C-alpha positions, 0 to 999 in steps of 0.5 A: 538490484539491492537497495542503496542509501540514495537509490532511485526507481521508476515503476518498472524497477526496484521498489517501483515495480512492486507498486506495478505488481500490486496494481496488476493484482487489483486489475485481476481482482476487478475482472469477471462478472462477479469481481472482488474489486472495482478498480477501473484504472489499475488495468490501463495503468499497468499496461502503460508501465509495460512490464510484460509479465504483469500484462500477461498475468492480467490477460491470463496468459501465464496460466493458473498454477496450483501454488497455495498463495500465488494461484489466481484465486488466492491472489485475488482474495489477498489483494481484495482483503488488503484493498478493502481494508484501506478503502474502508479506512478512508471511507470511515474517516470521511464519515467521521468528518475527516477532510484531509487525507495523505497517501504515503508512497502512493505509487499506482494507488487510485483511491484519489480517483475511485473512492466517493470522497466528499467534495471538500476533501483534499487528498495528498499523494506523496511519491517520487517525482517520476512516479507522480508524473507518470500516474498523473499524466496517464490518468489525465490521458484516460480522462480520469477525474478525482471527485475531490481535490488531489494534490501531489507532493513529488518527493522521496520520503527520505527527504524533507517530505513534511515541509513539502507537504505543508508547502502543498497546502497541508494543514497540520491543525486539521485531522488527517487520515494517513495511509502507509500501505505496502510501505514499512517493509521497504524502510530500514527500522530507524526510517519506519520510526522516523516516519511515524514520528513525522506523522505524529508531529503533523497530526492533531487530535482525531487524526488516524493511521492505517498500515500493515502490521508485522512483527519480524520477531515471529517471521522466519529470517528467510521469509523474503528469499522463500517468497521470492523463489515462489514468485518465480512461478508466475515469472516475476523478476522482482527479488523481494529479498533485495528490497525488504529491510528485515531484522529487529524493529519496533512493531507499528502497534507498540511504537504508536501505542507508546506515543498516545495513539489508540491502536487496533490490530486485526490479524490476517485471519481476522481480516480474511474472515471479515471478507468471507475468505480463509487464509491459505494453508501455507507457511508463507501466508500467515504468521498468526498474530504477527501479521495483519492490519493496523488502524490507530487514532490520535486522541 
């Protein structure tokens, strides 16, 4: 179903289903004798959501197709690159003394539970109320215990989430590590700018941001449609073309640099190489310097 101004979702529909798809990828990459990831909570969370395709994908019941970007190895490497990037971002922030973290659109992100946070860290998770409630209850039933203090902020990012975050105890005068993983493409261009503006207003010197970096000026206009068609090969019913907001927008790097953040962008090839992988030779896998991962620090 196409996006509308005030649409809602759970973890089995619309944008929420993409969070479950990402968790399914993490679950697959955590399998085997030499796994690329160690996420013990991804598998049970996906099973609790109950989307049959993703459960079968985890269990290897869909076979291993030969698609260059959707075969099991390619999917495992892609999610390993992405997950390790954001893991390392938070761990490096903690090493630098940052004790406040915010995970925007947290979905089925399990970092509050599985990363070795310093005990005095406060990790805030922001997402829609139903998503927050489902994950919190499911992980509690599984006996998961976060090593640091986890605080949830159950609110849609289209609402006044900065006020809700402060109401949950967030201190804008302390350096913060912010992540916007798998989020920006689901925001209209003006909402992306507003998100960064809100982050900046809540940030002090030493704060940092991590997100994907895309330059839509260099990406084919029908990219989402073609990726959706390819995903049918693994029986996915998610129509990315209906969920993505494309068109002209500021790149995160340009926008943040202009507002005083010190920006570093690793393109997809560099991010893969840092993990010992090669980007699949496929037109939908990489766009050179147009895609990659961004970190930024406020001086």
